N, C-alpha and C positions, 0 to 999 in steps of 0.2 A: 503494499502500500504506500500511498504519498508521505512523505515525510509534513507532518503539520506544523507550524512554527509561526511567531510573529517578527522574525528575523528578516527583516527588509534589505539586509546585503546579501542574504541565501536567497531571497527570491530574486534579486538583481541579478546575481551570477547566474541562475538558469535561464532568465529571458534574456540576458546578453550573449549567452550559449546556442540560442535559438531552440529553448524548449518552453515548452507550454507549462503555465502558471496558475493555480488558482486564486484568484485576488476578492477582496471583500470591497463593496462599495455599500453608499447607502442603502440602494434598491435593492439587486441581488448578488450572489456571489458572481464573478466574471471567470471565462476560461481565456487567460490572456496570452499573448504572443506579440513579439515585435511587429507592428503595424507595416514597419516597412521591410519586412525582410518576407518575401514570397512563400518560400519553404514551409518558415516558419506557422505563417496563415495558414498554409494548405493542410496542416498539422491540426489545425481548430476543426475545420470542416472534417476530416477524419476520425479525428477521435469520438465530434459529437453523431458522423453519422449525420451531418447538414448537408442541405441542398446547395451547390454552390450558385444556387441561385439567389439565395436569401443573404441580401446584406448584412456589415458587421459594423458597429459602433466602436468608432477608434477615439480613445479615452486620452485627454492631453493634462496637460499642467495648470494652463490658468488660459485665459482670453489673447493674453501677448502672442500663444500660439498657434491662434487660427491661421495668420497670415503666410505661415510655413506649409499650411496643408489645403488651403482655400482660396480660391482666386479672387473670389468676389465675399463682401460681407456686409449684406441689405443693413441700413441704419434700423430697421425697425426688429430683425432680428439681433443686432448687436445689443440694442435696449435690453432683449431679454436676457441676453446674454449678462448683463450688467447688473440685472436684478436678481439674477436665481442661480449663476453659477460663482460658487460650487455649489451644485443640486441637479437633482434630477429630471433634467431638462436636456434633450439632443437636439441640435441644428445641423439641417441638410442644407448645404451648402457646396458651392462648385468647387470641384476638388483640382487639384493640381496633381502634374504628370509624377511627382516623387511617391504620391498613394498609389499602392498597385491596384489596378482590373480586378484582382480578388477579392479586395476590400471590400471595395462597393459593387462585385456582382456583374461589371462592365456598365454599371450608371453611371452617368456625369454628375452626380453629387455625391459626398462623402458624408456620414453621421458623425459629428464632433461632438463630445461632451466633457466637462470637467465635473471627475467625483470630488464629494463633500467627504469620504472616509477619510479618516486622519494617516493611515495606515498606507492605503493607496496612495495621499496625494505625496505622502513623503518618498514613496517608492517611484511616482510618477518625476519627481524632482532629482533624483540620484542617477536616474534613467536619460540617456540621449536619443531615445527614440518613443514615439508615441507607443500606446498599448492599443490593440486589435481585442475587445474581450466581450463575445457573447456569453450570454447565462453560461454556467459550468455543470451543466446538464446533457444527456442526449437529448438528441432533438426531436422537437415536440413533446416533452415529459414535463413536471412540476419544476420550475424555476428553484435552485436553493438559496436558502436564506440562511446557512449556517456551516462553517468549514466541514461540520460532520457530513453532511446531506453532499457533499462535493464529495468527499473520500469515500461515500459509500457505492456511488456511481461509477467514479470516473477515476477513483485513487489508485488503481491498477493500471493505470495509463499514462500519467503525470508524476513527475518527480517532486512536487512542493506545493504546499497550499498556503497561503499565507493567511493566518487566523486571527481575523479582526472582532470574532465574536458576533451575534447575533445583527442583522440587517435593521433596520432603524425604521426603514420607509415600506421593505418589503414587496411594491410592484416597481416593476421595470418604471425605466427612465419614460418622460413624456416627448414625441418626437415632432418637432417642428420645423417649417419650412416655408419657402413662397413661391406661387405662380403668379407672375405678373405683381402688382401691387398688394394681392392679395395674402395673410397670413393663414396657412393649412396645417391643422393639427394630423399629423397622420397615424398618429397611437398615441391613445390615451393613457396615463400612468402617475407615476408618483408626484407630480407638480398638476393640480388643478385645472381644468381650461377656463375657470372662473379669475383664478391668480392672473392667467396669460392674458385675459382680456383688461386684465387692470392696466396693464403697460401698453399694449398695442390696440387697444379698441376690440370690435369684437372680429371673431376670427369662425374660418368654417373648420369643421370637424369633419374628418374624411375615414369613418373607422369602419369602410367597406375591406373584406380580405380581398386577397389574391393568389392564384398558382405564380406570379411573377412578380412579387410584391416592388414596390417605388421605394420601402423603407424596412429597415429589420422588424422582427415579431408580427409580420400582417398577415403570415400565413391562416387560412380557414382554421385547421385543427390544431390547436397548439396548446402546451403548458397543461397538457391531458395525464391524467392518473391512468394507470394500467388496466384498472376494471371501469365498468361501463360508468359514467358519468350523467345524469340527469339533472338539469335546473328548471326550477319553474314553481308551483305554488305547492309548498310542503305538503299540506292538508292531501293534495290530489297525489302527489307522488306517493305519500307512505301508503294510502289507499289501494293505488296501483299497484305496489309494492306486494303488499297483503294478499291481494287477490292472486298474486303470480306466486307466492309462496318464496320470494326471494329473500337472503339475509341481507339486510340494508344497515346504511350507516347515515347520518345525516351530518350535512354543515350547515351553521345559522349564523345569523348576527348576533342575535342575543336569546335565542328560544331554544329552552333545554326539553329535549324530547323525554319525558320522564320514565316512558316503556323502555328506554336502552340502556343500557351499560353506557358509563359516561368514556368510554373507550371508542363507544359508537355515535355518541351524540356530541359534537365540537361545537360549542361556542366561539365566536371569535371576538366578542366584546360584550359580557355583561352589561356594562353600560350603555350599547348602542353604539359605540364611538367609531366611527370610520377608519380614522387616524388607527387606531388599535387594529381594529378589522384587518385594513391592508397588511399590519406588520403582521399577523399572522395566518393572513390565506393562505398563502403556497405552502408552510408548515403543514397547515392543518390539513390540506389534501393530499399531502404528502401522509400524513400521521393514519388518515383514513384508508388512503391505497394500501396501507400494511395492516388493515385491521384485521384480512380474512372476510369482511363483505364481499358480496354477490354484487352490488351496486351501490354508488354515493349518490344519495341526495341533495341536492340544495337549493337555496333561496336566492332570487334577486335582492343585491342589495339598493337604500333609497339612492334614488337618480339623482344624487347630488355631490358634489366636491368628489371627493377620492372614490365614492360611489360608482361614478361613472366607468372608471375606470378597471375596476372590480367586476362591474356586470361585462366588462369585453371581456375580461379573462375565463368567465365562468363561462360565456358564451362559448368561447372558442376551444374551451376545457370538453363542454358537451359537443361540439360538433364533431361527425363524422369524417375520418382522415381518409 
């Protein structure tokens, strides 16, 4: 299994040698490689079994790094970066030739982000290259929010995991770009759309899925447990499962299902806090996936703030691949 440590120098050594390293961010753990090393980036796709048409996010140390990798930085997106970097915001910008086409899946824009996790920020400060880092899990499976999640799934394929504790946000970053003069949210995530609109005004949310996405994390079936995952009205889903005599588990915002053992009824936030629920979403899905249940039943979150992004993940988890 991989070495798990908070040693930044150890992580930097492996990355400099072209190896893959699991890294913590405030959103989820990433599977990192030197973004300018095509051979290293190719390993990400191989280890994750990720389609080569699904582009990667490039992590940089600060806003001043953007000009190295992007040919143009529109003022509206620059204002978002000033407001929310470091943080769970990814910007799609026209790429420079220095960025390998494999990173962007041949697309003209590169996805750039400045993570806020202190360990990974320190790691980026000591490296002389940016890090391409999708979530550190097999492609399509639940994103990892703890070092142990990475080790359990990929630890036999990578040498090192930088342990930064549990992720604070727990949802992937929000991806934003521009088309002509309009700001577009391509993927909802850890930065609420409402917050973005306080800086740039009204935006268009384009949350449709694609078999050839323009931005990372937009495939229809994604973030999915191994067992069947259904989302909708809990009472209806529970009744259907009982009629079918299915052994079920339940994922809810704050509602406890008394007839189930606590290991099968997972409450994301007793107080109904969407920020707390977002932190616990992927870990909760992972726990129920390992519970032995035949099917996982989940309810939608309130369609406000981070609830919108959580519902996007729930829909993708329930989609048939």
